[in-house]
C-alpha positions as CSV (number, residue, x, y, z in Angstrom):
1,M,216.0,113.1,134.0
2,Q,217.7,115.4,136.5
3,G,217.2,118.8,138.1
4,R,217.4,120.8,141.2
5,L,215.3,120.1,144.3
6,N,213.6,123.5,144.3
7,E,212.4,122.9,140.7
8,A,211.0,119.5,141.6
9,A,209.3,121.0,144.7
10,A,207.7,123.7,142.6
11,A,206.5,121.2,140.0
12,M,204.8,119.2,142.7
13,G,203.4,122.1,144.6
14,G,205.5,121.0,147.6
15,R,207.7,122.5,150.3
16,L,211.4,121.8,150.9
17,I,212.4,120.8,154.4
18,A,216.0,120.4,155.5
19,A,217.2,120.6,151.9
20,L,219.4,122.9,149.9
21,P,217.3,124.3,147.0
22,S,220.2,123.9,144.5
23,S,220.8,120.3,145.4
24,R,220.4,117.9,142.5
25,W,218.2,114.8,142.0
26,E,218.3,112.2,139.2
27,G,215.5,109.7,138.6
28,A,212.8,108.4,141.0
29,V,212.1,105.3,142.9
30,L,209.1,103.9,144.8
31,D,211.0,101.2,146.7
32,S,213.6,102.3,149.2
33,R,215.6,99.1,148.4
34,Q,216.1,100.4,144.8
35,V,217.8,103.6,145.8
36,A,221.3,103.7,144.2
37,G,222.0,107.3,145.0
38,G,220.6,110.7,144.0
39,E,217.0,109.7,143.3
40,L,213.8,111.1,144.6
41,F,212.1,108.6,146.8
42,F,208.3,108.8,146.7
43,A,206.6,107.6,149.9
44,L,203.4,106.1,148.4
45,P,200.7,104.6,150.6
46,G,199.8,101.0,149.8
47,E,197.3,98.3,150.8
48,E,199.8,96.4,152.9
49,T,202.4,99.0,153.8
50,D,203.2,102.7,153.6
51,G,206.3,104.2,152.0
52,H,206.5,106.7,154.8
53,R,207.8,103.9,157.0
54,F,210.9,103.6,154.7
55,V,211.9,107.2,154.3
56,A,214.9,106.8,156.7
57,Q,216.1,103.8,154.9
58,A,215.8,105.6,151.5
59,L,217.8,108.6,152.8
60,S,220.4,106.4,154.4
61,R,220.9,104.7,151.0
62,G,221.6,108.1,149.3
63,A,218.2,109.4,148.1
64,A,218.5,113.1,147.1
65,A,215.2,113.7,149.0
66,A,212.0,111.9,150.1
67,V,208.6,113.1,148.9
68,V,206.2,112.8,151.8
69,A,202.7,113.7,152.6
70,R,203.0,113.7,156.4
71,P,205.7,114.1,159.1
72,V,208.2,111.3,159.4
73,A,210.8,110.3,162.0
74,A,213.7,110.7,159.6
75,E,216.5,113.3,159.3
76,G,217.4,114.5,155.8
77,P,216.0,116.4,152.8
78,L,212.3,116.2,152.3
79,I,209.7,117.6,149.9
80,E,206.3,117.8,151.7
81,V,203.3,117.5,149.4
82,A,199.6,117.1,149.8
83,D,199.5,113.7,148.0
84,T,202.6,111.7,147.0
85,F,200.9,109.8,144.1
86,R,199.5,113.0,142.6
87,A,203.0,114.6,143.1
88,L,204.6,111.8,141.2
89,H,202.3,112.5,138.2
90,D,202.8,116.3,138.6
91,L,206.5,115.8,138.3
92,T,206.2,113.5,135.4
93,R,204.0,116.1,133.5
94,W,206.6,118.8,134.2
95,A,209.5,116.6,133.1
96,R,207.6,115.5,129.9
97,R,207.7,119.1,128.7
98,S,211.4,118.6,127.8
99,V,212.3,114.9,128.1
100,P,212.3,113.0,125.9
101,R,212.1,114.9,122.6
102,H,209.8,112.3,121.1
103,L,207.9,109.3,122.5
104,A,206.5,106.1,121.0
105,A,204.1,104.0,123.1
106,V,203.4,100.3,122.7
107,T,200.3,98.6,124.0
108,G,198.5,95.3,123.5
109,S,197.4,92.1,125.2
110,A,200.7,90.3,124.2
111,G,204.0,91.2,122.7
112,K,204.3,94.7,124.3
113,T,207.7,94.2,125.9
114,T,209.3,92.5,122.9
115,T,207.9,95.0,120.4
116,K,209.2,97.8,122.7
117,E,212.7,96.4,122.8
118,L,212.8,95.8,119.0
119,L,211.6,99.3,118.2
120,A,214.1,100.8,120.6
121,A,216.9,98.8,119.0
122,M,215.8,100.0,115.5
123,L,215.7,103.6,116.6
124,E,219.1,103.3,118.3
125,E,220.6,102.7,114.9
126,R,220.2,106.4,114.4
127,Y,219.0,108.2,117.6
128,R,219.8,108.4,121.3
129,V,217.0,106.3,122.8
130,G,215.6,105.6,126.2
131,R,213.1,102.9,127.0
132,S,210.9,101.8,129.9
133,P,212.8,99.1,131.8
134,G,211.1,95.8,132.2
135,N,207.3,96.3,132.2
136,L,207.1,99.6,134.1
137,N,203.9,100.4,132.2
138,N,201.2,101.6,134.5
139,T,200.3,104.7,136.5
140,Y,203.1,103.9,139.0
141,G,205.7,102.4,136.7
142,F,205.6,104.7,133.7
143,P,206.4,107.9,135.7
144,V,209.4,106.1,137.2
145,A,210.5,105.0,133.7
146,L,210.1,108.5,132.2
147,L,211.9,110.2,135.1
148,G,214.8,107.8,134.6
149,I,215.3,108.8,131.0
150,A,218.5,110.7,130.1
151,D,218.1,114.4,129.5
152,D,219.5,114.1,126.0
153,A,217.2,111.3,124.8
154,E,215.8,112.0,121.4
155,W,213.3,109.2,121.5
156,M,211.7,107.1,124.3
157,V,210.0,103.8,123.6
158,A,207.5,103.2,126.4
159,E,205.4,100.2,127.1
160,M,201.9,101.2,128.3
161,G,199.4,98.9,129.9
162,M,196.4,98.7,132.1
163,S,194.5,96.3,134.4
164,V,191.4,98.4,135.1
165,P,189.3,100.9,132.9
166,G,190.7,104.4,132.8
167,E,194.3,103.4,133.7
168,L,195.8,103.5,130.2
169,A,194.2,106.9,129.6
170,Q,196.0,108.3,132.6
171,V,199.3,106.8,131.4
172,S,198.8,108.1,127.9
173,R,198.1,111.6,129.1
174,L,201.3,111.6,131.1
175,G,203.4,110.3,128.2
176,L,201.9,112.3,125.3
177,P,203.1,109.9,122.6
178,E,203.6,110.8,119.0
179,V,203.4,107.2,117.9
180,A,201.0,104.6,119.3
181,V,201.6,100.9,118.4
182,F,198.8,98.4,119.0
183,T,200.0,94.8,118.9
184,N,196.8,92.8,119.5
185,V,193.7,92.5,121.6
186,R,193.3,89.1,123.2
187,P,191.3,87.4,125.9
188,A,193.4,88.8,128.8
189,H,192.1,90.8,131.8
190,L,188.6,89.5,131.1
191,A,187.9,89.3,134.8
192,A,188.0,93.1,134.9
193,F,186.5,93.9,131.4
194,G,184.1,91.0,130.6
195,T,184.3,91.1,126.8
196,L,187.0,91.3,124.1
197,R,185.4,94.6,122.8
198,A,185.7,96.0,126.4
199,V,189.4,95.1,126.4
200,A,189.7,96.9,123.0
201,R,188.0,100.0,124.4
202,A,190.5,100.0,127.3
203,K,193.4,99.6,124.9
204,A,192.0,102.4,122.8
205,E,192.6,104.7,125.8
206,L,196.1,105.1,124.5
207,L,194.7,107.5,121.9
208,E,193.8,109.9,124.8
209,G,197.3,111.4,125.0
210,L,198.3,110.8,121.4
211,D,198.9,113.9,119.3
212,P,195.9,114.3,117.0
213,R,198.4,114.3,114.1
214,G,200.3,111.4,115.7
215,L,200.8,108.0,114.1
216,V,198.9,104.8,114.9
217,V,200.6,101.5,114.0
218,A,197.9,98.8,113.8
219,N,197.9,95.0,113.4
220,A,195.8,94.4,110.3
221,D,195.4,90.8,111.2
222,D,193.5,91.7,114.4
223,P,189.9,93.0,113.9
224,E,189.8,94.6,117.3
225,V,193.0,96.6,116.6
226,L,191.6,97.7,113.3
227,W,188.5,98.9,115.2
228,I,190.8,101.0,117.5
229,A,192.6,102.4,114.5
230,G,189.3,103.5,113.0
231,L,188.8,105.8,116.0
232,H,191.9,107.8,115.1
233,R,191.6,110.7,112.7
234,G,195.3,111.0,112.0
235,P,197.7,108.8,110.0
236,V,197.6,105.0,110.3
237,V,200.1,102.4,109.2
238,T,199.1,98.7,109.2
239,Y,201.2,95.6,109.4
240,G,200.4,91.9,109.2
241,L,201.2,88.4,108.3
242,E,197.8,87.5,106.8
243,A,196.3,90.8,105.5
244,D,197.4,91.2,101.9
245,D,196.6,94.9,102.0
246,A,198.7,95.7,105.1
247,D,201.3,98.5,104.6
248,V,204.1,96.3,106.1
249,R,204.2,92.6,105.6
250,A,206.4,89.5,106.2
251,V,206.5,86.8,103.5
252,D,208.6,83.7,102.8
253,L,209.1,82.8,106.4
254,A,211.7,80.1,107.1
255,P,213.7,78.9,110.2
256,A,217.0,80.7,110.8
257,H,220.0,79.1,112.4
258,P,220.4,78.5,115.3
259,V,217.1,80.0,116.5
260,G,215.0,82.5,114.8
261,T,213.1,83.2,111.6
262,R,214.2,84.5,108.2
263,F,211.6,86.4,106.2
264,R,211.2,89.0,103.5
265,L,210.0,92.5,104.7
266,L,207.7,94.1,102.2
267,A,206.6,97.7,102.6
268,R,205.6,99.0,99.2
269,R,204.4,102.2,100.8
270,Y,208.0,102.9,101.6
271,E,209.5,101.1,98.5
272,V,211.1,98.6,100.8
273,E,211.9,94.9,100.2
274,E,214.5,93.5,102.6
275,W,215.5,90.1,103.9
276,I,215.4,90.0,107.7
277,E,217.0,87.3,109.9
278,L,215.2,87.8,113.2
279,G,217.1,86.5,116.2
280,L,213.9,85.6,118.1
281,H,212.0,82.3,118.0
282,G,208.5,81.8,116.7
283,R,205.9,83.3,114.3
284,Y,204.5,85.5,117.0
285,N,207.9,87.3,117.3
286,V,207.7,87.9,113.5
287,E,204.5,89.8,114.3
288,N,206.3,91.8,117.0
289,C,209.1,92.6,114.6
290,L,206.6,93.7,112.0
291,A,205.0,96.1,114.5
292,A,208.4,97.6,115.4
293,A,209.4,97.8,111.7
294,A,206.2,99.5,110.7
295,A,206.8,102.2,113.3
296,A,210.5,102.5,112.5
297,L,209.9,102.9,108.8
298,A,207.3,105.6,109.4
299,I,209.8,107.4,111.7
300,G,212.4,107.3,109.0
301,I,214.6,104.3,109.9
302,S,216.0,102.5,106.8
303,A,215.4,98.9,105.9
304,E,219.1,98.1,106.4
305,E,219.0,99.6,109.9
306,I,215.9,97.6,110.7
307,A,217.5,94.4,109.5
308,A,220.6,95.0,111.6
309,A,218.6,95.6,114.8
310,A,216.4,92.6,114.2
311,G,219.4,90.3,113.6
312,A,221.0,91.3,116.9
313,A,217.7,90.9,118.9
314,R,217.7,88.4,121.7
315,P,214.7,87.5,124.0
316,E,214.2,89.1,127.4
317,P,214.5,86.6,130.3
318,G,211.4,84.3,130.5
319,R,209.9,85.6,127.3
320,G,210.5,82.8,124.8
321,E,214.1,82.1,125.6
322,V,215.3,79.0,123.8
323,L,218.0,77.4,125.9
324,A,220.1,74.4,124.8
325,L,220.8,72.4,127.9
326,A,224.1,70.6,128.4
327,G,222.4,67.2,128.4
328,G,221.0,67.7,124.9
329,A,217.4,68.9,125.7
330,T,216.0,72.2,124.6
331,L,214.0,74.4,127.0
332,V,211.7,77.2,125.9
333,D,211.4,79.4,128.9
334,D,208.3,81.5,128.4
335,S,207.5,81.7,132.1
336,Y,207.0,85.4,132.4
337,N,203.3,85.6,131.5
338,S,200.5,83.9,129.7
339,N,197.0,84.2,128.1
340,P,195.1,81.8,125.8
341,A,196.3,83.2,122.5
342,A,199.9,83.4,123.8
343,V,199.8,79.8,124.9
344,A,198.6,78.7,121.4
345,Q,201.4,80.7,119.8
346,A,204.0,79.3,122.2
347,L,202.9,75.8,121.5
348,E,203.1,76.3,117.8
349,A,206.5,77.8,118.0
350,A,207.9,75.1,120.3
351,A,206.4,72.3,118.2
352,A,208.4,73.6,115.2
353,L,211.8,73.1,117.0
354,P,213.7,69.9,116.2
355,G,213.4,67.2,118.9
356,S,212.3,63.6,119.6
357,R,209.9,64.3,122.5
358,R,207.9,67.4,123.4
359,W,206.5,68.1,126.8
360,A,204.9,71.2,128.4
361,V,204.6,72.7,131.8
362,L,201.7,75.0,131.7
363,G,200.6,77.2,134.6
364,D,197.3,79.0,135.3
365,M,196.3,81.8,133.0
366,L,195.0,84.4,135.4
367,E,192.4,87.2,135.1
368,L,190.2,85.4,132.6
369,G,187.0,85.7,134.6
370,A,184.1,83.3,134.3
371,D,185.4,81.7,131.1
372,A,188.7,80.7,132.7
373,P,187.8,76.9,132.8
374,R,186.9,76.9,129.1
375,F,190.2,78.7,128.1
376,H,192.2,76.2,130.2
377,R,190.5,73.2,128.6
378,G,191.3,74.7,125.2
379,A,194.9,75.1,126.1
380,G,195.1,71.5,127.2
381,R,193.5,70.2,124.1
382,G,195.8,72.4,122.0
383,A,198.9,71.1,123.8
384,A,198.0,67.5,123.1
385,A,197.0,68.2,119.5
386,A,200.4,69.9,118.9
387,G,202.2,66.7,120.0
388,F,203.1,67.6,123.6
389,D,203.1,64.5,125.7
390,P,203.3,64.6,128.7
391,V,201.5,67.8,129.6
392,F,201.9,69.1,133.2
393,G,199.7,71.6,134.9
394,V,200.5,74.0,137.7
395,G,197.8,75.9,139.7
396,E,194.1,75.3,140.5
397,L,192.8,76.4,137.1
398,S,195.2,74.0,135.3
399,R,193.3,71.0,136.7
400,E,191.0,71.7,133.7
401,L,194.0,71.9,131.4
402,V,195.4,68.5,132.3
403,A,192.0,66.9,132.2
404,A,191.4,68.1,128.6
405,A,195.0,67.0,127.6
406,A,194.3,63.5,129.1
407,E,191.1,63.2,127.1
408,E,193.2,63.8,124.0
409,G,195.5,60.9,124.9
410,A,198.5,62.8,126.5
411,A,200.1,61.6,129.8
412,V,199.5,64.3,132.4
413,A,200.3,65.3,136.0
414,W,199.2,68.3,138.1
415,W,200.7,70.2,141.0
416,A,199.3,73.0,143.1
417,T,202.4,75.2,143.1
418,A,205.5,75.9,141.1
419,G,207.6,74.7,144.0
420,E,205.9,71.3,144.0
421,A,206.3,71.1,140.2
422,A,210.0,72.0,140.3
423,A,210.6,69.2,142.8
424,A,208.7,66.5,141.0
425,L,209.3,67.0,137.3
426,P,211.1,64.3,135.3
427,E,214.7,64.9,134.3
428,P,215.1,66.2,130.8
429,R,216.8,63.9,128.4
430,A,218.6,64.4,125.0
431,G,216.2,65.3,122.3
432,D,213.5,66.7,124.6
433,V,211.8,70.0,123.7
434,I,210.2,71.5,126.9
435,L,207.9,74.5,127.0
436,V,207.3,76.3,130.3
437,K,204.6,78.9,130.3
438,G,202.2,80.4,132.8
439,S,200.9,83.7,134.2
440,R,203.3,85.8,136.3
441,G,201.5,85.0,139.5
442,V,202.2,81.3,139.2
443,G,205.9,81.7,139.4
444,L,207.0,79.2,136.8
445,E,210.5,80.7,136.6
446,R,211.2,78.3,139.5
447,V,210.3,75.4,137.2
448,A,212.5,76.8,134.4
449,A,215.4,77.1,136.8
450,A,215.0,73.6,138.1
451,L,214.9,72.2,134.5
452,V,218.1,74.0,133.6
453,A,219.8,72.5,136.7
454,A,218.4,69.0,136.0
455,G,219.4,69.2,132.4
456,G,223.0,69.8,133.2
457,G,222.9,73.6,132.9
458,R,223.0,75.6,129.8
459,G,224.9,74.1,126.9
């Protein structure tokens, strides 16, 4: 998105200072270090720091202007507003009137980013598509993502998330989606919401900004998602691996070479039967592909275009990457995030890979509330039952995980931090299959990097 500074100032109810009204801006940033040139820098207040301290740095790096709520000791173009966070949302609402032409939103406890990427790739077979980069999915990240979309984008595929009640409703009202995809409702964020139904209610907030005639794409294998879909009075398309009555299904699943799954896509509603070779590992990624395919079919993408996009798909870093190490081991780097259901899926998928020994490095699953010890014990038992031996835990909560794995007969070890684990892990050997998975705050990407190095690098 780009425009003139006077247009942006008017949209935010702000006042231009030391700026030419006709000067142009393109995109927005909240971190002065991310200024590449031409963006609006929003000086947001924070718990630990204040963006107003970095206005001079942002302008020196080439920001078109800084959006501020108080005087700053910096020379350059400014837009003075009453509240910089509110101004960010005001500009996003103004921009959304014209960019993008259409928007599809994806939410869920797991699979959001992969489903977003798959759907964007499918739509790119026919349209000019923008997508939210990474996981810019909350009340701060989504505005930055939308303001970074090209003016000629025909579709945007946006990930939308939440961590507290009411957050997803705000994001949805900013985005005004025409398509809402719900992947699943799992025991994540229980510390904030308490129960699975409360998590489902928070996910249902995505309906707040959805066009009343808009499309809901719902996982028919997830009862909480079906409950959400029942709240919508417009059209609903379902998908699933288990539900025989789902509109879009996957059957005849089989491993695909070198990594991935081959399956038959069935969508009788659209008179579609197509073989798909998905370039992503694990049954859970078949679910993500089905979610994207259901949305794409409803939008008008052909089965052949869906198959082409799915075949070219590759995992995002740290999200189920299957890495062949030079020494003959296989590393499944799923270090980006974790929750109980995602751990179970990752264990199942890694256990299906060929190898002579399987071991796991599992970090704390955060934000689970009072039930966290129970969920970690379940993950430890699940790892041992799936044939992972040894099982290593990282983080205070993972003491419970390794204790449960030991009770099931697995060799175990525990470390307090990812740094300690990276330094102490055994060296991978030929035939090993190693799964690394934990919540983002644990930092297990350090462990994955150490294993790549110890295993001789990527093969």
